[in-house]
C-alpha positions in Angstrom: 84.7 -41.6 -152.1 80.9 -41.3 -151.2 78.5 -43.4 -153.0 77.6 -40.8 -155.3 80.7 -40.2 -156.5 82.1 -43.9 -157.0 82.5 -44.2 -160.7 83.5 -47.7 -160.4 79.7 -48.9 -159.5 78.4 -47.9 -162.0 76.1 -49.4 -164.4 76.2 -48.3 -168.3 73.0 -47.4 -170.4 73.5 -47.1 -174.1 70.6 -45.5 -175.9 70.3 -44.2 -179.8 68.8 -44.2 -183.4 68.5 -47.6 -184.5 71.6 -48.4 -186.2 73.5 -46.5 -184.7 76.0 -49.3 -183.4 74.3 -49.8 -179.8 74.8 -53.7 -179.3 78.5 -53.5 -181.2 79.7 -51.3 -178.7 77.9 -53.1 -176.0 79.7 -56.4 -177.5 82.8 -54.1 -177.2 82.4 -53.0 -173.8 81.8 -56.8 -172.4 84.9 -58.2 -173.9 87.2 -55.3 -172.9 85.8 -54.1 -169.6 83.5 -57.4 -168.6 80.5 -55.9 -168.0 77.7 -58.7 -168.8 75.2 -57.1 -171.7 71.8 -56.6 -171.5 69.8 -56.2 -175.2 66.5 -53.9 -174.5 65.5 -56.1 -178.0 65.9 -59.2 -176.0 63.7 -58.4 -173.0 60.9 -57.4 -175.2 60.7 -60.5 -177.2 61.1 -62.5 -173.7 57.9 -60.7 -172.2 56.2 -61.2 -175.4 56.5 -64.6 -175.5 55.8 -65.3 -172.1 52.9 -62.4 -170.7 51.4 -61.7 -173.7 48.3 -60.3 -172.0 50.9 -57.5 -171.1 51.4 -56.3 -174.7 54.9 -56.3 -174.5 55.8 -56.4 -178.0 57.7 -54.4 -180.9 56.3 -51.7 -183.1 54.0 -50.6 -180.2 55.7 -48.4 -177.8 57.3 -51.3 -176.2 59.4 -49.4 -174.2 56.2 -47.9 -172.2 55.0 -51.0 -171.0 58.5 -51.9 -170.3 59.6 -49.4 -168.6 58.1 -49.9 -164.9 59.8 -52.9 -164.9 63.4 -51.3 -166.4 62.5 -49.0 -163.9 62.8 -51.4 -160.5 65.5 -53.5 -162.7 67.8 -50.8 -163.0 66.9 -49.6 -159.5 67.3 -52.8 -157.5 70.8 -53.2 -158.9 72.1 -49.9 -158.8 70.4 -48.6 -155.7 73.2 -47.8 -153.1 70.8 -48.8 -149.8 69.8 -52.2 -151.9 66.6 -52.5 -149.6 63.5 -53.7 -151.4 60.0 -54.8 -149.6 61.9 -55.4 -146.5 64.2 -57.5 -148.3 67.7 -57.1 -147.7 69.2 -57.3 -151.2 72.2 -55.4 -150.5 73.6 -58.4 -148.5 73.5 -60.7 -152.2 75.5 -58.0 -154.4 78.8 -59.3 -156.3 81.7 -56.7 -156.2 82.3 -55.8 -159.9 79.2 -57.4 -161.0 78.4 -54.5 -163.6 76.1 -54.8 -166.6 75.6 -52.8 -170.0 72.1 -52.0 -170.9 71.6 -51.3 -174.0 68.2 -50.4 -176.4 66.9 -48.0 -178.8 63.7 -45.8 -176.3 63.8 -45.8 -173.3 60.9 -43.9 -171.9 62.4 -42.4 -168.5 59.8 -40.3 -167.9 58.1 -43.7 -166.3 61.5 -45.5 -165.8 62.4 -42.2 -163.3 59.8 -42.0 -160.9 60.3 -46.0 -160.4 64.0 -45.0 -160.1 62.7 -42.4 -157.5 61.9 -45.3 -154.9 65.4 -46.3 -155.1 66.7 -43.3 -154.2 68.0 -42.5 -157.8 67.0 -39.2 -158.7 68.8 -38.2 -161.5 70.3 -40.9 -163.9 73.9 -39.4 -164.2 74.1 -40.4 -160.0 73.7 -43.9 -160.8 75.0 -44.8 -164.7 77.3 -44.2 -167.3 75.2 -42.4 -170.0 76.2 -42.9 -173.7 74.4 -42.1 -176.9 74.8 -43.4 -180.4 73.6 -40.7 -183.2 73.9 -40.0 -186.8 73.8 -36.4 -187.6 76.2 -36.4 -190.0 74.6 -38.4 -192.8 72.8 -37.7 -195.6 69.3 -39.6 -196.7 71.8 -40.8 -199.4 74.5 -42.0 -197.2 72.1 -43.8 -195.2 70.7 -45.5 -197.7 73.7 -46.7 -199.6 75.1 -47.9 -196.2 72.1 -49.9 -194.8 72.2 -51.5 -198.3 76.0 -52.3 -198.2 76.3 -54.0 -194.7 72.5 -55.2 -193.8 72.2 -58.2 -193.0 69.7 -60.8 -193.1 69.2 -60.5 -189.1 68.2 -56.6 -189.7 65.1 -55.9 -189.9 65.5 -53.5 -193.9 67.1 -56.5 -195.0 64.3 -57.3 -197.5 63.0 -53.2 -197.5 62.9 -52.8 -201.4 64.8 -49.5 -202.7 61.6 -47.3 -202.1 61.1 -48.2 -198.8 64.9 -48.2 -197.9 64.8 -44.3 -199.2 61.4 -43.5 -197.0 63.3 -44.8 -194.1 66.7 -43.3 -195.1 64.9 -39.5 -195.3 62.9 -41.0 -191.4 66.4 -41.4 -190.6 67.6 -37.8 -190.2 64.3 -36.9 -188.3 64.5 -39.3 -186.0 68.1 -39.1 -185.3 67.2 -35.8 -184.5 65.0 -36.4 -182.2 66.7 -39.1 -180.6 69.5 -36.6 -180.0 67.1 -33.8 -177.9 65.6 -36.8 -176.5 69.3 -37.9 -174.8 70.3 -34.6 -173.7 67.1 -34.0 -171.9 68.4 -36.8 -169.8 72.2 -36.1 -169.5 73.4 -38.0 -171.8 76.8 -37.9 -173.5 76.7 -37.8 -176.8 78.9 -39.7 -179.9 78.4 -39.5 -183.6 78.7 -43.1 -185.4 78.0 -41.3 -188.9 81.7 -41.7 -189.6 84.6 -43.7 -188.4 82.7 -45.8 -186.1 85.3 -47.6 -185.0 87.4 -44.7 -183.7 84.3 -43.8 -182.1 83.8 -46.5 -180.3 87.1 -46.9 -179.1 86.8 -43.2 -177.5 84.2 -44.4 -175.8 86.0 -47.6 -174.3 88.9 -45.2 -173.0 86.4 -42.7 -171.7 84.7 -45.1 -169.8 88.1 -46.9 -168.7 88.6 -42.9 -167.4 85.7 -42.9 -165.5 86.4 -46.3 -163.4 89.8 -45.4 -161.8 
């Protein structure tokens, strides 16, 4: 089997609209398939704390400024040739050491040119691409679910009703835009508007089918 067709070597990228279940799905993949989880929000927080001069922080297109790092990171750990700046990194590879990276929005227009430096032309050649959207909800359903399931860890937790209703209206358009974005880059889409646990089980089975 050649490297391009070797699904067992593929890492996973999960992207999608906020609150669609990316973190929960990544945790399930970790538990069932032993993938290490990389959370892009935590990377943003880390870079903001360590290198504030890079202006990588929430609310100011963080994935734009973070894109070069993400491109090199994904390339180094997913490159078939493993040679970077005259370093033979492939020799340090650990068999079965796979990761799932999850985040709300990846600027692939800036990430892909970096990946090409590592011989990766299309994302699907080296990654299992999973997109989570919620296109079957009304604004009222968004509102009710957020109000019901929000915890103190969620940034919408302290919204008053008017703020949350405005956010719920915007969520419909945001999901459509995210859908178009993910389709453009070859993601397989899963809608988590309803029966989320069943959708997650389906995704796990789909991943397993690509790892045999």
